[in-house]
KEKE-3310 file (N, C-alpha, C; in steps of 0.2 Angstrom, whole numbers, plus 5000, padded with zeros to 4 digits):
npx = (4945:4951:4950:4961:4961:4975:4984:4998:5010:5025:5029:5028:5019:5005:5001:4985:4982:4990:4983:4970:4974:4978:4965:4958:4964:4960:4946:4946:4950:4941:4932:4939:4947:4961:4971:4973:4981:4977:4984:4988:5000:5018:5030:5047:5050:5036:5030:5038:5035:5020:5022:5028:5017:5010:5004:5001:5000:4999:4990:4993:4987:4990:4992:4994:4985:4982:4993:4991:4982:4965:4947:4937:4944:4952:4942:4935:4945:4948:4934:4934:4943:4936:4928:4934:4940:4932:4931:4927:4926:4931:4941:4944:4953:4943:4947:4947:4952:4952:4939:4932:4936:4932:4918:4915:4920:4909:4897:4900:4900:4887:4887:4883:4889:4896:4901:4914:4914:4916:4914:4914:4906:4907:4897:4882:4870:4884:4887:4887:4895:4893:4898:4889:4882:4893:4900:4892:4882:4880:4877:4869:4870:4866:4875:4871:4877:4886:4899:4907:4908:4917:4923:4935:4932:4942:4952:4945:4941:4954:4967:4975:4992:4996:5005:5021:5021:5023:5039:5042:5033:5018:5017:5006:5002:4991:4983:4970:4957:4954:4944:4952:4943:4936:4925:4933:4940:4955:4971:4978:4989:5000:5003:5015:5015:5016:5030:5032:5027:5008:4991:4983:4992:4998:5004:5001:4992:4991:4980:4971:4957:4945:4949:4963:4964:4972:4981:4994:4995:4994:5008:5014:5007:5014:5026:5025:5021:5030:5042:5036:5035:5023:5009:5000:4984:4967:4952:4935:4933:4944:4950:4939:4942:4953:4966:4972:4976:4966:4968:4973:4962:4951:4939:4922:4919:4933:4949:4946:4953:4964:4971:4985:4986:4976:4978:4967:4966:4959:4947:4930:4922:4912:4899:4903:4915:4920:4917:4926:4939:4935:4939:4951:4964:4966:4962:4965:4960:4960:4955:4947:4934:4925:4914:4913:4908:4920:4930:4920:4920:4933:4948:4956:4958:4963:4959:4960:4969:4976:4987:4993:4995:4999:5013:5020:5018:5026:5039:5041:5041:5055:5062:5061:5066:5077)
npy = (5039:5042:5035:5033:5027:5022:5022:5017:5022:5015:5012:5023:5037:5041:5057:5059:5052:5058:5070:5066:5063:5074:5081:5073:5076:5089:5085:5077:5086:5092:5084:5078:5068:5057:5055:5041:5027:5016:5003:4991:4988:4990:5000:5007:5019:5023:5021:5033:5043:5044:5048:5062:5068:5068:5057:5046:5032:5019:5005:4989:4978:4962:4947:4932:4932:4945:4949:4953:4965:4962:4967:4960:4953:4962:4972:4963:4960:4975:4977:4969:4975:4985:4982:4978:4989:5000:5014:5032:5036:5031:5038:5039:5043:5044:5036:5023:5011:5013:5016:5004:4995:5001:5001:4987:4985:4991:4985:4973:4976:4981:4994:5012:5019:5035:5043:5051:5064:5081:5090:5089:5088:5088:5081:5075:5070:5068:5080:5082:5086:5081:5074:5070:5061:5060:5074:5083:5088:5094:5087:5090:5081:5069:5058:5044:5035:5023:5020:5030:5031:5038:5043:5054:5067:5071:5088:5093:5104:5115:5110:5114:5108:5095:5097:5085:5070:5068:5059:5042:5033:5022:5006:4994:4979:4969:4952:4947:4936:4927:4918:4905:4901:4911:4918:4929:4943:4941:4945:4944:4948:4959:4974:4985:5003:5021:5028:5040:5058:5057:5060:5059:5065:5075:5092:5101:5101:5097:5098:5091:5093:5091:5101:5101:5093:5081:5066:5068:5081:5082:5082:5095:5099:5090:5092:5106:5101:5092:5102:5111:5101:5093:5083:5075:5076:5073:5076:5066:5064:5066:5052:5044:5047:5040:5045:5047:5037:5029:5030:5043:5051:5065:5066:5064:5049:5047:5051:5060:5075:5087:5098:5112:5119:5118:5117:5119:5114:5119:5111:5111:5109:5100:5094:5082:5083:5093:5089:5082:5090:5102:5104:5109:5121:5133:5136:5138:5141:5138:5141:5144:5147:5159:5158:5145:5133:5130:5140:5151:5147:5147:5154:5162:5164:5162:5167:5159:5149:5135:5129:5140:5147:5137:5137:5150:5151:5141:5145:5156:5150:5145:5154:5162:5152:5151)
npz = (5092:5076:5061:5046:5030:5021:5006:4995:4987:4979:4991:4999:5006:4996:4987:4988:5000:5009:5009:5014:5027:5033:5032:5039:5053:5053:5056:5068:5077:5080:5086:5096:5097:5092:5078:5068:5057:5044:5035:5021:5019:5026:5027:5031:5024:5023:5035:5043:5035:5038:5053:5050:5046:5056:5062:5075:5078:5069:5061:5054:5042:5042:5032:5023:5014:5010:5002:4988:4981:4983:4983:4991:4999:5007:5011:5020:5028:5035:5039:5049:5058:5060:5068:5080:5083:5085:5080:5079:5067:5048:5037:5019:5004:4989:4979:4965:4971:4985:4987:4983:4993:5004:5002:5002:5016:5023:5017:5023:5037:5040:5040:5034:5020:5015:5000:4991:4997:4999:5009:5026:5041:5058:5072:5076:5068:5058:5045:5028:5011:4997:4981:4968:4951:4946:4950:4944:4952:4968:4984:4998:5014:5029:5040:5048:5060:5069:5067:5056:5040:5026:5010:5002:4991:4978:4978:4987:5003:5008:5018:5033:5034:5047:5062:5065:5072:5089:5095:5090:5078:5082:5077:5075:5072:5065:5063:5053:5054:5040:5028:5018:5006:5003:4991:4978:4971:4960:4956:4942:4932:4930:4920:4915:4917:4911:4919:4922:4925:4929:4925:4936:4946:4941:4943:4932:4919:4902:4889:4876:4862:4851:4843:4841:4830:4824:4829:4826:4829:4842:4845:4849:4861:4869:4868:4876:4887:4891:4894:4904:4915:4916:4912:4899:4893:4886:4877:4875:4863:4857:4860:4856:4842:4840:4843:4854:4868:4878:4892:4894:4894:4901:4911:4914:4912:4910:4916:4932:4938:4946:4945:4948:4936:4922:4905:4892:4876:4862:4865:4867:4880:4884:4897:4903:4900:4907:4919:4923:4924:4934:4945:4946:4950:4944:4925:4910:4893:4877:4861:4846:4847:4855:4863:4868:4879:4887:4887:4892:4905:4910:4920:4913:4896:4879:4863:4849:4835:4840:4835:4831:4843:4852:4848:4850:4863:4868:4865:4872:4883:4884:4881:4893:4901:4897)
capx = (4949:4949:4955:4962:4963:4980:4985:5003:5015:5032:5032:5027:5012:5002:4998:4979:4982:4991:4977:4965:4976:4976:4958:4955:4966:4956:4940:4948:4952:4934:4929:4943:4950:4967:4971:4977:4981:4976:4987:4989:5007:5020:5037:5052:5048:5028:5029:5041:5029:5014:5023:5029:5009:5005:5000:5004:4998:4996:4987:4996:4984:4995:4991:4996:4981:4981:4997:4990:4974:4958:4943:4934:4949:4954:4936:4934:4951:4947:4928:4936:4947:4932:4924:4940:4942:4926:4931:4922:4924:4936:4942:4948:4953:4939:4950:4944:4953:4950:4932:4930:4938:4927:4911:4916:4918:4902:4892:4902:4899:4881:4887:4883:4896:4895:4907:4914:4913:4920:4915:4913:4906:4907:4891:4877:4875:4889:4884:4892:4892:4895:4896:4884:4882:4902:4902:4888:4879:4882:4870:4869:4867:4868:4877:4870:4880:4891:4906:4906:4912:4918:4929:4935:4934:4949:4950:4941:4943:4960:4969:4984:4997:4997:5012:5022:5019:5030:5042:5041:5025:5017:5015:5002:5002:4984:4981:4963:4955:4951:4944:4954:4939:4931:4924:4935:4943:4960:4975:4981:4993:5000:5006:5019:5013:5022:5033:5034:5021:5001:4985:4981:4996:5002:5001:5000:4990:4989:4974:4969:4952:4943:4953:4970:4965:4974:4986:5000:4993:4997:5016:5016:5005:5016:5032:5023:5020:5038:5045:5034:5034:5015:5005:4995:4976:4963:4944:4933:4933:4953:4950:4936:4946:4960:4972:4977:4972:4960:4971:4974:4956:4950:4930:4917:4921:4941:4950:4944:4959:4961:4980:4986:4984:4973:4977:4963:4968:4954:4942:4924:4921:4904:4898:4907:4923:4919:4917:4933:4943:4933:4942:4958:4963:4966:4959:4967:4957:4964:4950:4944:4926:4925:4907:4913:4908:4926:4930:4916:4922:4940:4949:4961:4958:4966:4956:4966:4971:4981:4992:4998:4997:5005:5022:5022:5018:5033:5046:5041:5044:5060:5066:5061:5070:5087)
capy = (5038:5043:5031:5035:5022:5025:5020:5018:5022:5013:5012:5028:5040:5044:5063:5059:5049:5064:5076:5063:5063:5081:5082:5069:5080:5093:5083:5074:5091:5095:5079:5078:5061:5056:5051:5034:5025:5009:5001:4985:4986:4994:5001:5013:5025:5024:5026:5039:5049:5045:5052:5068:5070:5069:5050:5042:5024:5014:4998:4986:4972:4957:4941:4932:4931:4951:4951:4955:4967:4959:4971:4958:4951:4969:4973:4960:4963:4980:4976:4964:4979:4990:4979:4978:4996:5003:5021:5037:5035:5030:5044:5036:5045:5043:5033:5017:5004:5014:5016:4997:4990:5004:4997:4980:4984:4994:4978:4967:4978:4983:5002:5016:5022:5041:5043:5057:5070:5087:5093:5084:5092:5083:5081:5069:5066:5071:5083:5081:5089:5076:5076:5068:5063:5063:5080:5088:5090:5092:5084:5090:5074:5067:5052:5042:5027:5022:5022:5035:5030:5042:5044:5060:5068:5076:5095:5096:5110:5115:5110:5115:5102:5095:5094:5081:5067:5067:5052:5036:5031:5016:5001:4988:4973:4964:4947:4947:4928:4926:4911:4905:4899:4916:4921:4936:4945:4938:4947:4938:4949:4968:4977:4991:5009:5026:5029:5048:5061:5054:5064:5059:5068:5080:5099:5105:5097:5099:5094:5091:5091:5092:5107:5099:5090:5073:5062:5071:5089:5083:5084:5102:5099:5085:5097:5111:5098:5090:5110:5113:5095:5093:5078:5076:5075:5074:5075:5060:5065:5063:5046:5041:5046:5036:5050:5046:5032:5030:5034:5051:5055:5068:5067:5058:5041:5045:5052:5066:5077:5093:5101:5119:5122:5115:5120:5114:5116:5115:5108:5115:5109:5098:5091:5076:5084:5097:5086:5078:5095:5107:5105:5112:5127:5137:5135:5141:5138:5140:5140:5149:5149:5163:5155:5138:5132:5130:5147:5155:5145:5148:5160:5164:5162:5164:5165:5158:5143:5130:5128:5144:5149:5135:5135:5155:5149:5138:5150:5161:5146:5143:5161:5163:5147:5153)
capz = (5086:5068:5055:5039:5026:5018:5000:4995:4980:4980:4998:5002:5006:4992:4989:4990:5007:5014:5010:5018:5035:5035:5033:5046:5057:5056:5057:5073:5081:5082:5088:5103:5096:5090:5071:5067:5051:5043:5030:5020:5019:5030:5026:5035:5022:5025:5043:5042:5031:5043:5056:5048:5044:5064:5064:5080:5077:5062:5061:5049:5042:5039:5031:5016:5009:5009:5000:4983:4980:4982:4987:4996:5006:5011:5013:5026:5035:5037:5043:5056:5061:5064:5074:5087:5086:5084:5080:5077:5058:5045:5031:5013:4995:4984:4972:4964:4975:4992:4987:4983:5000:5009:5000:5004:5023:5024:5017:5029:5045:5040:5039:5028:5018:5011:4993:4985:5001:4999:5015:5032:5048:5064:5076:5079:5065:5054:5040:5023:5006:4992:4974:4964:4945:4944:4952:4943:4957:4976:4989:5006:5019:5034:5040:5055:5061:5075:5065:5049:5034:5022:5006:5002:4983:4976:4976:4992:5006:5008:5025:5035:5037:5054:5065:5065:5078:5093:5095:5085:5077:5086:5072:5078:5067:5065:5058:5053:5051:5034:5026:5012:5002:5002:4984:4980:4965:4959:4952:4937:4928:4929:4915:4917:4913:4913:4926:4923:4927:4928:4926:4944:4951:4938:4945:4927:4912:4895:4886:4869:4861:4842:4840:4840:4823:4823:4832:4825:4832:4850:4845:4850:4867:4872:4870:4880:4893:4895:4896:4911:4918:4916:4908:4892:4893:4881:4878:4873:4854:4856:4862:4851:4836:4840:4843:4860:4873:4885:4898:4893:4894:4906:4911:4920:4910:4911:4925:4938:4940:4951:4945:4948:4931:4917:4899:4887:4869:4857:4869:4869:4887:4887:4902:4903:4902:4912:4926:4925:4926:4937:4951:4944:4954:4937:4920:4904:4889:4870:4857:4841:4849:4861:4866:4870:4887:4891:4888:4896:4912:4912:4922:4907:4888:4872:4856:4842:4834:4845:4832:4831:4851:4858:4846:4854:4870:4869:4863:4877:4890:4882:4883:4901:4905:4895)
cpx = (4946:4954:4956:4964:4970:4983:4993:5006:5022:5035:5030:5020:5011:5000:4990:4978:4984:4987:4972:4967:4974:4968:4954:4958:4962:4948:4940:4948:4946:4930:4932:4945:4957:4966:4976:4976:4980:4979:4987:4997:5012:5029:5040:5048:5040:5028:5032:5037:5023:5016:5026:5021:5005:5001:5004:5004:4996:4996:4989:4993:4988:4992:4994:4992:4978:4988:4996:4982:4968:4953:4939:4940:4950:4949:4934:4939:4949:4939:4929:4939:4943:4929:4928:4939:4937:4928:4926:4922:4931:4935:4947:4949:4947:4942:4946:4946:4951:4941:4930:4931:4934:4922:4912:4915:4911:4897:4894:4901:4891:4880:4885:4888:4894:4902:4907:4912:4918:4920:4912:4914:4904:4900:4887:4871:4879:4885:4889:4888:4896:4893:4894:4884:4888:4903:4898:4884:4881:4875:4873:4867:4869:4869:4876:4872:4884:4899:4904:4911:4912:4924:4927:4935:4940:4947:4945:4945:4951:4962:4976:4987:4997:5004:5015:5022:5026:5033:5041:5035:5025:5014:5012:5000:4996:4984:4973:4962:4952:4951:4946:4950:4935:4932:4929:4939:4951:4964:4980:4987:4995:5006:5009:5015:5018:5023:5032:5026:5014:4997:4984:4985:4998:5000:5000:4997:4987:4984:4972:4962:4951:4948:4959:4969:4965:4980:4992:5001:4995:5004:5018:5014:5010:5025:5031:5023:5028:5042:5042:5032:5027:5013:5001:4988:4973:4955:4941:4934:4940:4953:4947:4938:4953:4966:4975:4972:4968:4962:4973:4968:4953:4942:4928:4917:4930:4944:4949:4952:4958:4971:4980:4984:4981:4973:4974:4965:4963:4948:4936:4921:4913:4905:4901:4913:4924:4920:4924:4939:4941:4936:4950:4958:4963:4966:4962:4964:4960:4959:4949:4937:4928:4918:4908:4913:4916:4929:4928:4917:4927:4941:4952:4959:4960:4962:4960:4965:4975:4986:4997:5000:5000:5013:5024:5022:5026:5039:5046:5044:5051:5065:5067:5066:5076:5089)
cpy = (5039:5039:5035:5030:5024:5019:5022:5019:5020:5014:5017:5030:5043:5053:5062:5055:5055:5068:5072:5063:5071:5083:5079:5072:5085:5092:5080:5079:5093:5090:5076:5071:5061:5053:5046:5033:5018:5008:4993:4983:4992:4994:5008:5020:5027:5026:5032:5046:5048:5049:5058:5069:5068:5063:5047:5035:5023:5007:4995:4978:4968:4950:4940:4932:4941:4954:4955:4959:4964:4964:4968:4956:4958:4971:4970:4961:4970:4982:4972:4971:4985:4987:4978:4985:5001:5010:5025:5037:5033:5035:5039:5040:5042:5040:5026:5011:5006:5013:5008:4993:4995:5002:4990:4980:4987:4988:4973:4969:4980:4990:5005:5019:5029:5043:5049:5064:5077:5091:5089:5087:5088:5085:5075:5072:5069:5075:5083:5085:5084:5077:5070:5068:5065:5070:5085:5092:5090:5092:5087:5085:5073:5060:5049:5034:5028:5023:5024:5032:5033:5041:5051:5063:5073:5083:5098:5104:5109:5115:5112:5109:5102:5094:5087:5076:5066:5060:5049:5035:5024:5011:4996:4985:4967:4958:4945:4938:4929:4920:4910:4904:4906:4918:4929:4937:4944:4943:4943:4940:4958:4969:4984:4997:5014:5028:5037:5050:5058:5061:5065:5065:5074:5088:5103:5099:5100:5097:5097:5088:5091:5096:5105:5096:5083:5073:5065:5078:5088:5082:5091:5101:5095:5089:5102:5106:5095:5097:5111:5108:5094:5085:5079:5073:5075:5074:5068:5059:5063:5056:5042:5041:5043:5039:5049:5041:5033:5034:5039:5055:5059:5068:5061:5049:5041:5046:5058:5069:5084:5097:5108:5123:5117:5119:5117:5119:5113:5111:5113:5114:5107:5095:5088:5079:5089:5093:5084:5085:5102:5108:5107:5120:5134:5135:5140:5138:5142:5137:5146:5150:5154:5163:5149:5137:5132:5137:5151:5153:5145:5153:5163:5160:5165:5161:5164:5151:5139:5130:5134:5147:5145:5136:5144:5154:5145:5141:5154:5157:5145:5149:5162:5159:5146:5148)
cpz = (5080:5064:5049:5035:5020:5011:4999:4988:4981:4986:5001:5002:5001:4994:4991:4998:5010:5014:5014:5025:5036:5037:5039:5052:5061:5058:5066:5079:5084:5087:5096:5102:5092:5083:5071:5059:5052:5037:5029:5019:5023:5028:5031:5031:5023:5032:5046:5040:5036:5049:5057:5047:5051:5066:5069:5081:5070:5063:5054:5048:5038:5038:5024:5011:5006:5004:4993:4983:4977:4987:4992:5001:5009:5014:5021:5031:5037:5042:5051:5061:5065:5068:5080:5088:5089:5085:5078:5069:5054:5038:5027:5008:4993:4977:4971:4970:4982:4992:4987:4989:5004:5010:5004:5013:5026:5023:5022:5037:5045:5040:5034:5026:5012:5006:4990:4990:4999:5004:5020:5037:5054:5068:5077:5077:5062:5048:5034:5016:5000:4985:4972:4956:4943:4946:4949:4948:4964:4979:4996:5010:5024:5036:5048:5055:5066:5073:5057:5044:5028:5016:5004:4994:4983:4976:4982:4997:5006:5017:5027:5037:5044:5056:5067:5072:5082:5095:5089:5086:5081:5080:5076:5072:5068:5058:5058:5051:5046:5031:5018:5006:5000:4995:4983:4972:4965:4954:4949:4934:4930:4923:4917:4914:4914:4918:4928:4927:4926:4928:4934:4947:4948:4940:4938:4921:4907:4890:4880:4866:4851:4839:4838:4832:4820:4828:4832:4829:4839:4851:4851:4859:4872:4873:4876:4887:4898:4897:4902:4915:4921:4912:4905:4895:4887:4882:4875:4866:4853:4856:4856:4842:4835:4841:4850:4865:4878:4891:4901:4893:4901:4906:4917:4917:4908:4918:4927:4939:4945:4951:4947:4943:4925:4911:4894:4881:4865:4859:4871:4876:4888:4893:4905:4904:4909:4921:4930:4927:4929:4943:4950:4946:4947:4931:4915:4897:4882:4864:4853:4843:4854:4866:4868:4878:4891:4893:4891:4904:4914:4914:4917:4901:4882:4867:4850:4842:4836:4841:4830:4839:4853:4856:4850:4860:4872:4869:4868:4884:4888:4882:4888:4904:4902:4892)
residu = (MET:LEU:LEU:THR:LEU:ILE:GLU:THR:GLY:ASP:GLY:ALA:LEU:THR:ALA:ALA:SER:ALA:GLY:ALA:VAL:ALA:ARG:ALA:HIS:ALA:LEU:ALA:GLY:GLU:LEU:GLY:VAL:PRO:VAL:ALA:ALA:VAL:THR:PHE:ALA:ALA:SER:GLU:ASP:LEU:THR:SER:ASP:LEU:ALA:LYS:HIS:GLY:VAL:GLY:THR:ALA:TYR:VAL:LEU:ASP:HIS:GLU:LEU:LEU:ALA:GLU:TYR:SER:PRO:GLU:ARG:TRP:GLY:GLU:ALA:LEU:ALA:ALA:LEU:LEU:ARG:GLN:LEU:GLU:PRO:ALA:GLY:VAL:LEU:ALA:PRO:ALA:SER:ASP:GLU:SER:THR:GLU:VAL:MET:ALA:GLN:ALA:ALA:ALA:ARG:THR:GLY:LEU:PRO:LEU:ALA:THR:ASN:CYS:VAL:THR:VAL:THR:PRO:GLY:GLU:PRO:TRP:THR:LEU:THR:ARG:GLN:ARG:VAL:GLY:GLY:VAL:LEU:LEU:GLU:ASP:ALA:GLU:LEU:HIS:ALA:PRO:VAL:LYS:LEU:VAL:THR:LEU:ALA:PRO:GLY:GLY:ALA:ASP:THR:THR:PRO:PRO:ASP:PRO:ALA:ASP:GLY:GLU:ILE:GLU:VAL:VAL:THR:CYS:ARG:PRO:ASP:LEU:ASP:GLU:GLY:MET:VAL:HIS:THR:GLU:LEU:VAL:ASP:ARG:THR:ALA:GLY:ASP:THR:GLY:VAL:THR:LEU:ALA:THR:ALA:LYS:VAL:VAL:VAL:SER:GLY:GLY:ARG:GLY:VAL:GLY:SER:ALA:GLU:GLY:PHE:ALA:THR:LEU:GLU:GLN:LEU:ALA:GLU:LEU:ILE:GLY:GLY:ALA:VAL:GLY:CYS:SER:ARG:VAL:ALA:THR:ASN:ASN:GLY:TRP:ARG:PRO:HIS:THR:ASN:GLN:VAL:GLY:LEU:THR:GLY:THR:LYS:ILE:SER:PRO:ASP:LEU:TYR:ILE:ALA:CYS:GLY:ILE:SER:GLY:ALA:THR:GLN:HIS:TRP:VAL:GLY:CYS:MET:ASP:ALA:LYS:THR:ILE:LEU:ALA:ILE:ASN:THR:ASP:ASP:GLN:ALA:PRO:MET:VAL:THR:ARG:ALA:ALA:TYR:ALA:VAL:ILE:GLY:ASP:VAL:HIS:GLU:VAL:LEU:PRO:ALA:VAL:ILE:GLU:GLU:VAL:LYS:ARG:ARG:ALA:GLY)
# end
């Protein structure tokens, strides 16, 4: 059995988890084992999504102490399931939450954890290519363990969507034995954020840097992003200058993204920023400097002033949209 740790959003399967399930199927086919899911919340939408993605069994870790996210408690619950099932391995998205839970489970079972993997090849041992130093370096490694624990970096190898599972998915509820006195991280408050398109999920990101010039200069980027259903991002310079919040920052110390299209407006493309956007399928750079690193790395580039180029792009988008 190959387990996939599932994240949910509004009760449904997240895009990152769907990708992890698809990659699990590709790996399980080579191992000759079935794919199962493990989650801390179950709903009809989630189980339906899992069945559509070819998962025949879902293990639900159910306990009153698991109602709110706590990496220590969730990690202990996952560790208990691993001791019980002894699967061939566990795959998870390389998100902050899943990485914390997988690290806790690894520490509690004494198993090694390979993080941010872009390729995984089965065998004994498994061979991996993983991102290091925020993605600047790629490392080839071997994973020796009775149960292999792996987190998958976004933008990894494409996989063919699996066939839907035959019949209904089997839901197995597991109640782990948890110590109520366990030292753990406790969630004390929630703050509602933007419910629209986010950097992590957007298919198109329009991002601005020093060349935008001011907070007001981002109005044009916002207009373009709204027209094409994208999200607005920024470089660290824009955040440091107070033009945009840190939640908009793309980069090593911000958000790593993998959209279909990344439009970099007035961004030079320092390594810190490049690490955050290099998984984009296509990059369009708009810059007055034809030697800027972002321009030389981009698939397409427009050499010009952002404040002249973007209004022309917006008008063309509007014209084609009628």
